[in-house]
C-alpha positions as CSV (number, residue, x, y, z in Angstrom):
1,M,101.6,133.7,86.6
2,P,103.7,131.1,88.5
3,E,103.0,127.4,88.1
4,F,100.3,126.2,90.6
5,P,102.2,124.8,93.7
6,A,102.1,121.2,94.9
7,I,100.0,120.1,97.9
8,T,102.2,120.3,101.0
9,H,99.9,118.9,103.6
10,V,96.5,117.5,104.3
11,A,94.8,117.8,107.7
12,L,92.0,115.4,108.8
13,T,89.9,116.1,111.9
14,V,89.3,112.9,114.0
15,N,87.2,112.1,117.0
16,D,90.0,110.5,119.1
17,L,93.7,110.7,118.6
18,D,94.3,107.8,120.9
19,V,92.4,105.6,118.4
20,S,93.5,107.3,115.1
21,V,97.2,107.8,115.7
22,P,98.0,104.1,116.3
23,W,95.8,103.1,113.4
24,Y,97.6,105.5,111.0
25,Q,101.0,104.4,112.4
26,R,100.1,100.8,111.4
27,V,98.9,101.8,107.9
28,F,101.7,104.2,107.2
29,G,104.4,102.0,108.9
30,S,106.0,105.1,110.4
31,E,106.0,107.3,113.5
32,P,104.7,110.9,113.6
33,V,107.1,113.7,113.0
34,L,105.2,116.1,115.2
35,D,102.7,115.9,118.1
36,E,101.8,119.4,119.2
37,D,99.0,121.1,121.2
38,T,98.6,124.4,119.4
39,G,96.0,125.8,121.7
40,P,93.0,125.7,119.3
41,F,93.7,122.1,118.5
42,R,96.2,119.2,119.0
43,H,97.7,117.7,115.9
44,V,99.8,114.7,115.1
45,V,101.6,114.8,111.8
46,F,103.1,112.1,109.6
47,L,105.5,112.8,106.7
48,L,104.8,110.7,103.6
49,G,107.2,111.4,100.8
50,G,107.1,115.1,100.5
51,T,103.5,115.5,102.0
52,L,102.5,116.0,105.6
53,V,99.3,114.2,106.7
54,G,98.0,115.7,109.9
55,L,95.4,114.4,112.3
56,H,93.6,117.2,114.2
57,K,91.6,116.9,117.4
58,F,89.7,119.9,118.7
59,P,89.0,120.4,122.4
60,G,85.9,119.0,124.0
61,E,84.2,115.7,123.7
62,P,84.4,113.8,120.5
63,S,81.4,114.5,118.3
64,G,80.8,110.8,117.7
65,E,79.9,111.8,114.1
66,K,81.3,109.7,111.3
67,F,82.7,111.1,108.1
68,S,80.5,111.2,105.1
69,E,81.6,112.0,101.6
70,F,78.0,113.0,100.8
71,R,78.4,116.2,102.8
72,P,80.3,119.2,101.4
73,G,84.1,119.0,102.0
74,L,86.5,116.1,101.5
75,D,85.4,113.2,99.4
76,H,88.4,111.0,99.9
77,L,92.2,111.1,100.2
78,A,94.2,109.0,97.7
79,F,97.8,107.8,98.0
80,G,99.6,107.2,94.7
81,C,101.0,103.8,93.7
82,A,103.3,103.3,90.7
83,S,101.6,100.2,89.4
84,R,98.8,97.7,89.9
85,A,101.4,95.3,91.3
86,E,102.2,97.9,94.0
87,L,98.4,98.2,94.6
88,E,98.2,94.5,95.1
89,E,101.0,94.7,97.8
90,W,99.0,97.3,99.6
91,Q,95.9,95.1,99.5
92,Q,98.0,92.3,101.1
93,R,99.2,94.8,103.8
94,L,95.7,95.9,104.6
95,D,94.6,92.3,104.8
96,G,97.5,91.6,107.1
97,L,96.5,94.5,109.3
98,G,92.9,93.3,109.4
99,I,91.6,96.5,107.7
100,Q,88.5,96.0,105.6
101,H,88.6,97.3,102.0
102,G,86.7,97.2,98.8
103,G,89.2,95.1,96.8
104,I,91.0,96.5,93.8
105,V,88.6,98.1,91.3
106,D,89.9,98.6,87.7
107,A,88.7,101.4,85.5
108,S,90.0,102.9,82.2
109,Y,91.6,105.7,84.1
110,G,93.4,103.5,86.7
111,S,92.9,101.1,89.6
112,G,91.9,101.9,93.1
113,L,91.8,100.1,96.5
114,S,89.4,101.9,98.9
115,F,89.3,101.6,102.7
116,R,88.2,103.7,105.7
117,D,89.9,105.0,108.9
118,P,88.3,104.7,112.4
119,D,86.2,107.8,111.8
120,N,85.0,106.4,108.4
121,I,87.2,108.9,106.4
122,A,87.4,107.5,102.9
123,L,91.0,106.6,101.9
124,E,92.3,105.0,98.7
125,F,95.5,103.6,97.1
126,F,95.4,104.5,93.4
127,A,97.5,103.3,90.4
128,P,97.5,104.7,86.9
129,P,96.4,102.4,84.1
130,G,98.8,99.9,82.5
């Protein structure tokens, strides 16, 4: 049996690409590597390290629904930080961008900094303990 492969991409469905794309550009500090209408949906994709993060918009009016981790599916998407000091830098960056967050929360298994995108999708920066 081969080793289980790494995650190559994550796709998040959003209500409005005109709102979400600029928001993610500010957070990621980068431009998308792909903006394509596939027919069934349009997606805008960012490359972060070796992982693609795509924003998908399906045809029709936005649902207006906000994300909830209490429904089956995604709970949250976490981005790895090497240390708590790096996590503190991300907290400063979010503050500078005017993005609300829950502050750094320390636990025995690591430290996290939670925040949400315009569709309320739960995002986190996470650092291992130590």
